C-alpha positions, 0 to 999 in steps of 0.5 A: 757669799750673800744668800740674796741680793735685791735691786730696784726701788726703795721708797716711802709708802704713805699709807692711809691710817684713819682720820682726825677731825675729818682730815685723812692721816697717812703713816710713812712706812718703808717700802719698795718691793725689792727692799721688802723682799730683802728685809723679809728674807733677812728677818727669816735668817738669810744674809741679804743685801740691797742695791738701789738709790735714795735722795739725800733727805729725811726719808732717804736716811730713814730708809737706809736705817730701816734696812740696817736695823733689819740686818740688810747689807746697804753697801750697794745703796747709794744716795743722790744729792740732787734727787728726792726719795720716791713717795707712794700714797697707798690707799687701803680698802675695807677688805685690806686691798691696796691701791697706789699713787706715785710721786716718782718723776726724776726721783732717786730710785729711777736714776740708778746707773749701771756703773754705780752697781757693785760687781762684788755683790753681783759676783758673791750672791746665790740669788739676784732678785728684781721687779718690774717697777725699776724697768719703767725708766732709764737709767734704772732699767738698763742698770737692773738688766745689767745687774741681772744678766751679770749676776747670772753670768757669775753663777747666781739664780735670777728671780723676778716679780712683775709687779704691775703698777699701771700709773707708772707706765705710759700704757698697758702695752708698753708695760706688758712689753717691758715686763715680758722682755726679761722672762727669757733669763729668769730662773724663778718667777713670782707672779700674782693672780693679778699679773697672770692674765696681763702676761698670758691672757688667762687667769687659769693657774694651770694654763697660764703657768704652762704658757709661761713655761713653754714660751720662756722655759722658766724653771720654777713659777710661783703664782700667789693667789691671795687668801687661797695660797699659792700654785707652783709649776716646776716643768711638768710638776705642779702643786698648790699650798693653801693659804692661812686664814687671818683677819686682814688688816693690810695686804701691802707687802704680802707678796714680797714677804711670800717671796722673801720667805720662799728664798730664805727657805731655799737658802737655809736648805742650801738649795740654790737652784729650783732643781735642788729642791725635792718635791717635799721641800718645794711644797713645804717652802711654798706653804711656809711662805704662805704663812709668812705672807698671812702674818704680814697681812694681819698687821698694817704696813709692809716692812713693819708687819713682816714676821721674824724667824722665831715668830714664823717657827712658833706659828708653824709649830702650832699649825703642825701640832 
């Protein structure tokens, strides 16, 4: 039985890393939100697997090896002979904030088909996680929805991150429609302070999460607030765990690290449903996820910057000592 199976895009983040003789230099980092979540969880001790598709090219081979090196099960990861691996050019501001430009038309991750998905993985996992990027195109949209609905039918807890990338959609209205379309069967929603007003019309954590709970009945909502930490709502129970101050190098992958860390804590505590967590466990899991995310932002890249369990526990010990 897997702790976590993630499904969706895996790609190369070409991240700006400086200039040489006036020419911009970009570093090829492994990325893609669902893949990031799988690696973050695996580095922190969870048994994780990834379902997705890459091209038969250098980058595809590199991404597969990256997951294998991080002990993520790639038995559900496919290679497309006729499509390229997706590239995302990531620009990072002086404060570490990132923006994306995608080279993704007819690329491998968008071509995942429902019939290619391992039912064995879907039926043998505690958590099934997906994001909204795989909802932008067919057939990956239908494949992702099939996987989420099938996994839930087979007993998994379904988790979702509506990470909005404007230039992947035909327009904001279509993006919001598709991003909202899955909320009715989600058990745990991880949403950022960037996406909250997009889906609710308000940036207020209390009001926005209450609206999502009332409209869709989502059992647990985790709202990341950047450097300010995270707010959470479990029905009528709310709380906030403060962030940890670090010198930010790159925020890419922070939200994925947060969620991978949170799910790994749930799995470690054998709490597979939101109701299984005590109030103290819920707060501490959010706090631990904040710390994992902060460590990632202190370094460059997404996957290369993620902490392992030894580092996280050592840092927790210092914070509590």
